[in-house]
VEXDREN-2710 file (C-alpha; in Angstrom, 1 decimal):
% VEXDREN-2710
k/r/px/py/pz
1/UNK/46.4/41.8/129.2
2/UNK/43.4/41.4/131.5
3/UNK/39.8/41.5/130.1
4/UNK/39.2/44.9/131.8
5/UNK/42.2/46.5/130.2
6/UNK/41.6/48.8/127.2
7/UNK/42.2/47.2/123.8
8/UNK/44.2/50.2/122.5
9/UNK/43.0/49.4/119.0
10/UNK/43.9/52.1/116.5
11/UNK/42.2/53.7/113.5
12/UNK/43.5/56.5/111.2
13/UNK/41.6/58.9/109.1
14/UNK/43.3/61.1/106.5
15/UNK/42.1/63.8/104.2
16/UNK/43.8/64.4/100.8
17/UNK/43.7/67.1/98.2
18/UNK/43.4/66.2/94.5
19/UNK/45.6/68.0/92.0
20/UNK/45.8/68.0/88.2
21/UNK/49.1/66.2/87.3
22/UNK/49.8/68.8/84.5
23/UNK/48.8/72.2/86.0
24/UNK/49.4/71.1/89.6
25/UNK/46.3/73.1/90.6
26/UNK/43.4/71.7/92.6
27/UNK/40.9/69.6/90.8
28/UNK/37.4/68.5/91.8
29/UNK/36.9/64.8/92.2
30/UNK/35.0/63.3/89.2
31/UNK/32.0/61.2/90.1
32/UNK/33.6/58.3/88.3
33/UNK/36.7/58.5/90.6
34/UNK/34.6/58.4/93.8
35/UNK/32.5/55.5/92.4
36/UNK/35.7/53.5/91.6
37/UNK/37.2/54.2/95.0
38/UNK/34.0/53.3/96.8
39/UNK/33.8/50.0/94.8
40/UNK/37.2/49.0/95.9
41/UNK/37.4/50.4/99.4
42/UNK/34.0/49.3/100.7
43/UNK/32.9/52.2/102.9
44/UNK/36.5/53.4/103.8
45/UNK/36.5/56.3/101.5
46/UNK/34.1/59.4/101.2
47/UNK/34.0/62.9/99.8
48/UNK/34.9/65.8/102.1
49/UNK/33.6/69.2/102.5
50/UNK/35.2/70.6/99.3
51/UNK/34.9/68.8/96.0
52/UNK/38.8/68.8/95.7
53/UNK/39.1/66.8/98.8
54/UNK/38.8/63.0/99.6
55/UNK/38.8/61.2/102.9
56/UNK/39.9/57.8/103.8
57/UNK/39.7/55.8/107.1
58/UNK/41.3/52.5/108.1
59/UNK/39.4/49.6/109.6
60/UNK/39.7/49.1/113.3
61/UNK/43.3/47.8/113.6
62/UNK/44.8/45.7/116.4
63/UNK/48.1/47.4/116.0
64/UNK/50.2/49.8/113.9
65/UNK/51.4/46.9/111.7
66/UNK/47.7/46.3/110.6
67/UNK/47.3/50.1/110.2
68/UNK/50.3/50.2/107.9
69/UNK/48.8/47.6/105.5
70/UNK/45.4/49.2/105.4
71/UNK/46.8/52.7/104.9
72/UNK/49.0/51.5/102.1
73/UNK/46.1/49.9/100.4
74/UNK/43.9/52.9/100.9
75/UNK/46.5/55.4/99.6
76/UNK/47.5/53.2/96.7
77/UNK/43.9/52.7/95.6
78/UNK/43.2/56.4/95.7
79/UNK/46.4/57.2/93.7
80/UNK/45.6/54.5/91.1
81/UNK/42.1/55.8/90.4
82/UNK/43.1/59.4/90.6
83/UNK/45.9/58.7/88.0
84/UNK/43.3/57.3/85.6
85/UNK/41.7/60.8/85.5
86/UNK/45.0/62.6/85.2
87/UNK/45.0/63.5/89.0
88/UNK/47.2/62.8/91.9
89/UNK/46.5/63.0/95.6
90/UNK/48.7/65.0/98.0
91/UNK/48.7/64.7/101.8
92/UNK/49.4/68.2/102.9
93/UNK/47.2/70.4/105.1
94/UNK/47.3/73.3/102.7
95/UNK/47.8/73.4/98.9
96/UNK/50.7/75.9/98.4
97/UNK/49.0/78.3/95.9
98/UNK/45.4/77.3/95.6
99/UNK/42.7/80.1/96.3
100/UNK/40.0/79.1/98.6
101/UNK/37.4/81.4/96.9
102/UNK/37.6/79.3/93.8
103/UNK/36.6/76.1/95.5
104/UNK/33.1/74.5/95.7
105/UNK/31.7/72.5/98.5
106/UNK/30.2/69.0/98.1
107/UNK/26.5/68.9/97.5
108/UNK/25.7/66.7/100.5
109/UNK/23.1/67.3/103.3
110/UNK/25.8/67.5/106.1
111/UNK/28.0/69.9/104.1
112/UNK/25.1/72.0/102.9
113/UNK/24.1/72.4/106.6
114/UNK/27.6/73.4/107.6
115/UNK/27.7/76.0/104.8
116/UNK/24.4/77.4/106.0
117/UNK/25.2/77.3/109.8
118/UNK/28.8/78.5/109.7
119/UNK/28.6/81.1/106.8
120/UNK/31.7/82.6/105.3
121/UNK/34.0/81.0/107.8
122/UNK/33.5/77.5/106.5
123/UNK/34.2/78.6/102.9
124/UNK/37.9/79.0/103.9
125/UNK/38.2/75.4/105.0
126/UNK/40.7/74.5/102.3
127/UNK/42.6/72.4/104.8
128/UNK/43.2/68.7/105.5
129/UNK/43.9/66.8/108.7
130/UNK/44.7/63.5/110.1
131/UNK/42.8/61.9/113.0
132/UNK/43.9/59.0/115.2
133/UNK/41.5/56.9/117.1
134/UNK/42.7/54.8/120.2
135/UNK/40.3/52.2/121.5
136/UNK/39.4/52.6/125.3
137/UNK/36.1/51.1/126.3
138/UNK/35.3/52.8/129.6
139/UNK/34.0/56.3/129.1
140/UNK/35.4/57.7/132.3
141/UNK/38.7/56.4/131.4
142/UNK/38.5/58.0/128.0
143/UNK/37.9/61.4/129.7
144/UNK/40.7/60.9/132.3
145/UNK/43.3/60.0/129.7
146/UNK/42.1/62.8/127.4
147/UNK/42.7/65.3/130.2
148/UNK/46.3/64.2/130.5
149/UNK/47.0/63.6/126.8
150/UNK/46.2/67.3/126.1
151/UNK/49.7/68.2/127.4
152/UNK/51.3/66.4/124.5
153/UNK/49.1/67.8/121.7
154/UNK/51.7/70.6/120.8
155/UNK/54.4/67.9/120.5
156/UNK/52.2/66.0/118.0
157/UNK/51.4/69.2/116.1
158/UNK/55.0/70.3/115.7
159/UNK/56.1/66.8/114.4
160/UNK/53.3/66.7/111.8
161/UNK/53.4/70.3/110.5
162/UNK/52.7/70.3/106.7
163/UNK/51.1/73.7/105.9
164/UNK/53.7/76.5/105.6
165/UNK/52.1/78.1/102.4
166/UNK/48.7/79.6/101.9
167/UNK/47.4/81.2/98.6
168/UNK/50.9/81.5/97.2
169/UNK/52.6/82.9/100.2
170/UNK/54.9/81.6/102.8
171/UNK/52.9/82.3/106.0
172/UNK/55.9/82.0/108.3
173/UNK/54.0/79.3/110.1
174/UNK/54.7/75.6/110.2
175/UNK/51.0/74.8/110.4
176/UNK/48.8/77.4/108.9
177/UNK/45.9/75.0/108.8
178/UNK/45.1/75.7/112.5
179/UNK/44.7/79.5/111.9
180/UNK/41.9/78.6/109.5
181/UNK/40.3/75.8/111.5
182/UNK/40.4/77.7/114.8
183/UNK/37.8/80.1/113.3
184/UNK/35.2/77.5/113.6
185/UNK/33.3/77.1/116.9
186/UNK/34.1/74.4/119.3
187/UNK/37.7/73.9/118.2
188/UNK/41.0/74.3/120.1
189/UNK/42.3/72.6/123.2
190/UNK/39.6/70.5/125.0
191/UNK/38.4/71.7/128.3
192/UNK/39.3/69.8/131.4
193/UNK/36.4/67.5/132.2
194/UNK/35.7/65.8/135.5
195/UNK/33.8/62.8/134.1
196/UNK/32.0/61.4/131.2
197/UNK/28.7/62.3/132.6
198/UNK/29.8/66.0/132.7
199/UNK/30.8/65.8/129.1
200/UNK/27.6/64.1/128.1
201/UNK/25.4/66.7/130.0
202/UNK/27.3/69.6/128.3
203/UNK/26.8/68.1/124.8
204/UNK/23.2/67.3/125.4
205/UNK/22.6/70.8/126.5
206/UNK/23.7/72.1/123.0
207/UNK/21.7/69.3/121.4
208/UNK/18.5/70.1/123.4
209/UNK/18.8/73.8/122.5
210/UNK/19.2/73.0/118.8
211/UNK/22.8/74.4/118.4
212/UNK/24.1/71.0/117.2
213/UNK/22.5/67.7/116.4
214/UNK/25.3/65.5/118.1
215/UNK/28.8/65.5/119.4
216/UNK/30.4/65.1/115.8
217/UNK/30.1/68.9/115.7
218/UNK/32.5/69.3/118.6
219/UNK/35.9/69.8/116.7
220/UNK/38.4/69.9/119.6
221/UNK/42.0/68.9/119.1
222/UNK/41.2/65.9/121.2
223/UNK/37.8/64.6/121.9
224/UNK/35.8/61.4/122.7
225/UNK/34.7/60.1/119.3
226/UNK/31.1/60.6/118.5
227/UNK/30.8/57.2/116.8
228/UNK/33.3/54.8/118.5
229/UNK/34.5/53.9/122.0
230/UNK/37.8/55.7/121.3
231/UNK/39.6/58.9/122.1
232/UNK/40.2/60.8/118.8
233/UNK/43.4/62.9/118.4
234/UNK/42.7/65.6/115.7
235/UNK/45.5/68.0/116.3
236/UNK/47.9/66.7/113.5
237/UNK/48.4/68.1/110.1
238/UNK/48.1/65.3/107.5
239/UNK/51.5/63.9/106.6
240/UNK/52.7/63.5/103.0
241/UNK/54.7/60.4/103.8
242/UNK/53.0/57.2/105.1
243/UNK/55.8/56.4/107.5
244/UNK/55.4/59.7/109.2
245/UNK/51.7/59.1/109.7
246/UNK/52.5/55.8/111.2
247/UNK/55.0/57.2/113.6
248/UNK/52.6/59.8/114.8
249/UNK/49.8/57.1/115.2
250/UNK/52.2/54.9/117.1
251/UNK/53.2/57.8/119.4
252/UNK/49.5/58.7/120.1
253/UNK/48.7/55.0/120.8
254/UNK/51.7/54.6/123.1
255/UNK/51.1/57.8/125.0
256/UNK/47.5/56.7/125.7
257/UNK/48.7/53.4/127.1
258/UNK/51.4/55.1/129.2
259/UNK/48.9/57.4/130.8
260/UNK/46.5/54.4/131.4
261/UNK/49.5/52.6/133.0
262/UNK/50.1/55.5/135.3
263/UNK/46.4/55.4/136.2
264/UNK/46.6/51.8/137.0
265/UNK/49.4/52.5/139.4
266/UNK/47.4/55.4/141.0
267/UNK/49.6/57.9/139.3
268/UNK/48.9/60.6/136.7
269/UNK/50.5/63.1/134.4
270/UNK/50.3/66.5/135.8
271/UNK/47.5/68.6/134.2
272/UNK/48.4/72.1/133.3
273/UNK/46.1/74.9/132.6
274/UNK/45.1/75.3/129.0
275/UNK/46.5/78.8/129.1
276/UNK/50.0/77.3/129.4
277/UNK/49.4/74.4/127.0
278/UNK/48.1/76.9/124.4
279/UNK/51.4/78.6/124.5
280/UNK/53.1/75.5/123.4
281/UNK/50.4/75.0/120.8
282/UNK/51.1/78.3/119.3
283/UNK/54.9/77.6/119.3
284/UNK/54.3/74.3/117.5
285/UNK/52.0/76.0/115.0
286/UNK/54.5/78.8/114.4
287/UNK/57.8/77.1/114.5
288/UNK/57.1/73.3/114.1
289/UNK/60.2/71.4/115.5
290/UNK/62.5/74.4/114.9
291/UNK/61.6/76.5/118.0
292/UNK/61.4/74.1/120.9
293/UNK/58.6/73.9/123.5
294/UNK/58.2/75.0/127.1
295/UNK/58.8/72.4/129.8
296/UNK/56.6/73.8/132.5
297/UNK/58.1/71.7/135.2
298/UNK/61.6/73.0/134.5
299/UNK/60.2/76.4/133.5
300/UNK/62.5/76.6/130.5
301/UNK/62.5/76.2/126.8
302/UNK/63.6/72.7/125.5
303/UNK/64.6/72.0/122.0
304/UNK/63.0/69.2/120.0
305/UNK/65.8/66.9/119.9
306/UNK/65.6/66.5/123.5
307/UNK/61.9/66.4/123.6
308/UNK/61.8/63.6/121.1
309/UNK/64.2/61.4/123.0
310/UNK/62.3/62.2/126.2
311/UNK/59.0/61.1/124.5
312/UNK/60.6/57.9/123.2
313/UNK/61.9/57.0/126.6
314/UNK/58.6/57.9/128.3
315/UNK/56.6/55.4/126.1
316/UNK/59.3/52.8/125.3
317/UNK/57.6/50.1/127.7
318/UNK/54.3/50.9/126.1
319/UNK/55.4/51.0/122.5
320/UNK/57.2/47.6/123.0
321/UNK/54.0/46.2/124.5
322/UNK/52.0/47.5/121.6
323/UNK/54.5/46.2/119.0
324/UNK/55.2/49.7/117.6
325/UNK/58.6/50.7/119.1
326/UNK/60.2/50.9/115.6
327/UNK/57.6/53.4/114.5
328/UNK/57.8/55.5/117.7
329/UNK/61.6/55.6/117.2
330/UNK/60.9/56.6/113.7
331/UNK/60.0/60.1/114.9
332/UNK/63.8/60.7/115.0
333/UNK/63.6/60.7/111.1
334/UNK/61.5/63.8/111.4
335/UNK/64.3/65.6/113.2
336/UNK/66.8/64.5/110.5
337/UNK/64.8/65.2/107.4
338/UNK/62.6/68.0/108.9
339/UNK/58.8/68.2/108.9
340/UNK/56.9/68.4/105.7
341/UNK/56.7/72.2/106.3
342/UNK/60.6/72.3/106.5
343/UNK/61.0/70.2/103.4
344/UNK/58.5/72.3/101.4
345/UNK/60.4/75.4/102.2
346/UNK/63.6/73.7/101.1
347/UNK/62.1/72.8/97.7
348/UNK/60.8/76.3/97.3
349/UNK/64.0/78.0/98.3
350/UNK/66.1/75.6/96.0
351/UNK/63.8/76.5/93.1
352/UNK/64.2/80.2/93.7
353/UNK/68.0/79.8/93.9
354/UNK/67.8/78.0/90.5
355/UNK/66.3/81.3/89.2
356/UNK/62.7/80.0/88.8
357/UNK/59.8/82.2/89.2
358/UNK/57.7/82.2/92.4
359/UNK/54.9/80.5/90.5
360/UNK/57.4/77.8/89.2
361/UNK/58.8/77.3/92.7
362/UNK/55.4/76.7/94.2
363/UNK/54.5/74.1/91.5
364/UNK/57.8/72.4/92.4
365/UNK/56.5/72.2/95.9
366/UNK/53.3/70.4/94.7
367/UNK/55.5/68.0/92.6
368/UNK/57.5/67.2/95.8
369/UNK/54.2/66.6/97.7
370/UNK/53.1/64.2/94.9
371/UNK/56.5/62.3/95.2
372/UNK/56.3/62.1/98.9
373/UNK/52.8/60.6/98.8
374/UNK/53.9/57.9/96.6
375/UNK/57.3/57.2/98.2
376/UNK/56.2/54.6/100.7
377/UNK/53.5/52.8/98.6
END
């Protein structure tokens, strides 16, 4: 790889919910838990907006193999310290039966400001996500790849869906998280940008007016990172299983390299209007992998089995170059076992079939999520 080529390093951030192992209800993180995690994880763990949440972030990883080892260490450490307090982490974007009105936000300057600025909307943010950073040094290249990568955001959302339940009810959606998150300002699909300077001017206009203090308050599904020379994919629900996280991260990394490869050959992926991409985003949010997405070139609906094989073939050269073809091909497992949203519904349905109450069935879903979190550690 030439010196001018992007490094395509990778970093993964995940948000977890903490639950009481006995009641399976949400629990606030004790100060001792955060102290112990911070001591072991050296700046890679932090509190989140709500006191029942905890966030981790990998180091800058050269490849997905490094990300696997770091994520396994992070997840294992959080699980170990949580267990010592009778708690367990779950990596699902919504707790199946928790009530958002009963949660308290973390007393931290950034979160106090969010509470003040966003009012009642931010109180409902009982949701967790997964963010993947891909290292691309040149700012204009970041913007160019971002414009094209937007097309694939619905595919990533559908594969990651893990939030079918909200406050004890099946919402009928695979990713209810987005219905909550989209109530915030500066969310959703990113606009098409002509250059880094255009993006920078737009952000600076809001900063100068005093609306935001910096670009970290721009919460698009995909954005240039506010802190690192990366593009940051933020569309995904957080995944209970470590291997699913790694497959999604590998796919994002490989898609980024594929689009850069096209650019290097004076080619590009066709950019469709956000009006059309948003239709696929909604289908992914509603149906996950069960409903298919629209192929705008063919002007027809395509099922996810075909789409997944198409994606794997599309990035095969790039995944092999990046050393993550096994993880990319691992997306096929999602088709076989279902998304987390699909599996949660199966657990819930099986429990009801066993003549358990709705409350018992929902608690079985939480037990399942705890098991999934620990399965690959």
